[in-house]
Structure formats: structure tokens, C-alpha cells
N, CA, C and O of each residue as an XYZ file, in Angstrom:
264
protein
N      87.238    104.977    131.304
C      86.538    105.486    129.726
C      87.132    105.064    129.058
O      86.329    104.583    128.258
N      88.067    104.845    128.728
C      88.962    103.805    127.170
C      87.839    102.343    127.116
O      87.423    101.918    126.039
N      87.615    101.963    127.917
C      87.044    100.726    127.974
C      85.576    101.104    127.126
O      85.063    100.372    126.279
N      85.031    102.469    127.595
C      83.705    102.812    126.987
C      83.637    103.246    125.792
O      82.677    103.003    125.061
N      84.765    104.023    125.404
C      85.084    104.274    123.959
C      85.128    102.976    122.681
O      84.828    103.089    121.492
N      85.616    101.748    123.435
C      85.792    101.252    123.002
C      84.633     99.967    122.486
O      84.526     99.268    121.478
N      83.988    100.088    123.580
C      82.622     99.088    123.659
C      81.456    100.326    122.630
O      80.693     99.861    121.784
N      81.513    101.565    122.856
C      80.634    102.086    121.907
C      80.845    102.139    120.249
O      80.011    102.308    119.359
N      82.578    101.886    120.175
C      83.169    101.508    118.899
C      82.100    100.189    118.171
O      81.190    100.146    117.343
N      82.796     99.285    118.985
C      81.883     97.784    118.923
C      80.396     98.092    118.513
O      80.147     98.095    117.307
N      79.301     98.372    119.484
C      78.315     98.497    119.270
C      77.944     99.310    117.696
O      77.020     98.970    116.958
N      78.935    100.465    117.423
C      78.575    100.867    116.010
C      78.859     99.949    114.892
O      78.249    100.083    113.831
N      79.837     98.930    115.073
C      80.177     98.465    114.295
C      79.306     96.979    114.053
O      79.470     96.252    113.074
N      78.297     96.703    115.243
C      77.596     95.581    115.023
C      75.990     96.013    114.313
O      75.253     95.401    113.540
N      75.898     97.132    114.877
C      74.682     98.073    114.064
C      74.747     97.923    112.742
O      73.877     97.343    112.091
N      75.890     98.488    112.210
C      75.850     98.858    111.205
C      76.223     97.229    110.134
O      75.783     96.990    109.009
N      76.961     96.535    110.810
C      76.854     94.460    110.228
C      75.505     94.719    110.062
O      75.202     94.903    108.883
N      74.751     94.782    110.720
C      73.614     93.958    110.766
C      72.667     94.373    109.715
O      71.811     93.721    109.116
N      73.124     95.981    109.605
C      71.891     96.838    108.320
C      72.718     96.391    107.222
O      71.997     96.293    106.229
N      74.061     96.038    106.930
C      74.383     95.400    105.538
C      74.516     94.178    105.377
O      74.796     93.625    104.314
N      74.313     93.630    106.492
C      73.689     91.881    106.300
C      72.173     91.810    105.955
O      71.833     91.160    104.967
N      71.336     92.386    106.645
C      69.816     92.075    106.770
C      69.129     93.073    105.482
O      68.180     92.751    104.766
N      69.777     94.141    105.439
C      69.296     94.978    104.258
C      69.944     95.721    103.277
O      69.956     96.942    103.122
N      70.588     94.667    102.506
C      71.843     95.266    101.628
C      70.984     96.284    100.400
O      71.550     97.227     99.847
N      69.642     95.913    100.136
C      69.339     96.639     98.845
C      68.717     98.057     99.281
O      68.420     98.955     98.493
N      68.573     98.093    100.678
C      68.466     99.564    101.010
C      69.303    100.315    101.032
O      69.347    101.486    100.655
N      70.259     99.468    101.625
C      71.618    100.935    101.804
C      72.218    100.901    100.776
O      73.131    101.725    100.746
N      72.113    100.303     99.898
C      72.499    100.533     98.130
C      71.791    101.548     97.676
O      72.412    102.358     96.987
N      70.495    101.765     97.892
C      69.841    102.511     97.499
C      69.870    104.133     97.992
O      69.731    105.111     97.257
N      70.109    104.124     99.568
C      70.462    105.268    100.195
C      71.822    105.866     99.596
O      72.078    107.070     99.551
N      72.536    104.980     99.207
C      74.189    105.259     98.871
C      73.704    106.128     97.457
O      74.132    107.234     97.128
N      72.679    105.291     96.719
C      72.953    106.548     95.775
C      71.952    107.546     95.647
O      71.811    108.147     94.581
N      71.253    107.771     96.628
C      70.263    108.785     96.964
C      71.711    110.267     97.300
O      71.811    111.395     96.817
N      72.461    109.620     98.173
C      73.563    110.504     98.391
C      74.442    111.274     97.663
O      75.121    112.217     98.068
N      74.346    110.561     95.992
C      75.071    111.491     95.758
C      74.197    112.289     94.797
O      74.693    112.816     93.801
N      72.792    112.390     95.111
C      71.528    113.749     94.713
C      72.295    114.457     95.670
O      72.792    115.417     95.081
N      72.658    114.448     96.957
C      72.224    115.230     97.454
C      73.746    116.646     97.553
O      74.802    116.220     97.086
N      73.788    117.850     97.998
C      75.021    118.260     98.175
C      75.940    118.567     99.479
O      75.525    118.688    100.632
N      77.360    118.670     99.007
C      77.912    118.572    100.298
C      77.138    119.361    101.688
O      76.989    118.772    102.758
N      76.668    120.854    101.433
C      75.942    120.816    102.956
C      74.804    120.338    103.179
O      74.319    120.514    104.296
N      74.062    119.595    102.159
C      72.973    119.020    103.188
C      73.627    117.738    103.492
O      72.842    117.185    104.262
N      74.808    116.834    103.273
C      75.009    115.658    103.975
C      75.839    116.423    105.127
O      76.352    115.497    105.755
N      76.201    117.524    105.674
C      77.085    117.894    106.078
C      75.846    118.395    107.667
O      76.204    118.465    108.843
N      74.583    118.629    107.176
C      74.012    119.088    108.046
C      72.885    117.700    108.329
O      72.019    117.822    109.196
N      72.966    116.799    107.763
C      72.444    115.469    108.222
C      73.511    114.865    109.267
O      73.160    114.573    110.410
N      75.094    114.659    108.724
C      75.910    114.644    109.557
C      76.144    115.388    111.457
O      76.499    114.957    112.555
N      75.780    116.410    110.986
C      75.503    117.530    112.174
C      74.506    116.830    113.043
O      74.712    116.450    114.195
N      73.013    116.659    112.112
C      72.195    116.203    113.243
C      72.277    115.240    113.827
O      71.931    115.166    115.006
N      72.968    113.817    112.858
C      73.491    112.561    113.644
C      74.194    112.893    114.897
O      73.853    112.305    115.923
N      75.224    113.851    114.933
C      76.010    114.000    116.396
C      75.261    114.617    117.191
O      75.337    114.372    118.396
N      74.561    115.354    116.802
C      73.794    115.791    117.938
C      72.681    114.819    118.389
O      72.286    115.193    119.493
N      72.198    114.016    118.083
C      71.536    113.270    118.269
C      71.869    112.068    118.884
O      71.098    111.502    119.658
N      73.014    111.626    118.577
C      73.887    110.386    119.466
C      74.698    110.956    120.833
O      74.994    110.334    121.853
N      74.956    112.403    120.473
C      74.969    113.149    122.040
C      73.786    113.269    123.152
O      73.762    113.322    124.381
N      72.860    113.286    122.155
C      71.361    113.371    123.318
C      71.178    111.637    123.961
O      71.213    111.150    125.091
N      70.999    111.155    122.753
C      70.949    109.567    123.647
C      72.097    109.329    124.515
O      71.886    108.635    125.510
N      73.269    109.775    124.320
C      74.333    109.966    125.544
C      73.793    110.447    126.479
O      73.302    109.717    127.339
N      73.750    111.484    126.545
C      73.451    112.228    128.255
C      72.563    111.664    128.422
O      72.631    111.460    129.634
N      70.909    110.806    127.783
C      69.546    110.545    128.238
C      70.437    109.101    129.072
O      70.244    108.712    130.224
N      71.354    108.569    128.119
C      71.640    107.119    129.016
C      72.302    107.681    130.631
O      71.855    107.431    131.751
N      73.585    108.565    130.218
C      74.128    109.018    131.581
C      73.404    109.758    132.663
O      74.023    110.015    133.696
N      72.381    110.058    132.555
C      71.431    110.954    133.258
C      70.458    110.212    133.424
O      70.529    110.144    134.651
N      69.381    109.442    133.099
C      68.652    108.999    133.301
C      68.744    107.401    133.498
O      67.710    106.789    133.771
N      69.629    106.909    133.401
C      69.623    104.961    133.034
C      71.190    104.616    134.030
O      71.691    103.501    134.171
N      71.473    105.320    134.346
C      72.871    105.075    134.973
C      71.915    104.457    136.742
O      71.088    104.945    137.512
N      72.548    103.408    136.650
C      71.875    102.323    138.288
C      72.749    102.277    139.171
O      72.532    101.675    140.223
């Protein structure tokens, strides 16, 4: 189980690093837009991202386990 957690953290870092490497201007633009959002809106976006992540993990565990 710990190896899965470490691998998941590694994948997140790789994907985030790719975004910083290939679209830094877009990330800067997105960060400036975040300043205009209220805390509640950012919280809802975060909760939606958590929900989407849980669904992806569930889908992978149920349908892609070989």
C-alpha cells in the first residue's frame, strides 16, 4: 500500500512538472485568475478535484485491475 502512495505522489509531481515546463504562461494566467475567486469558490473547486480523483482511482481499481 505504501508503494502505491509513493507512486501516486510521484505521478502527481511528474504531471505538475510537465505543466510548469511546457505551459508556464498558462499557469501564471491561471494563478492570477485565482486571486479573483473567493475562498468558497476555491474550496468548491478543490472538493470537485478530490471527487474526480477518487472516481478515477475507483475506476482504475474496479475496471482496470488485471
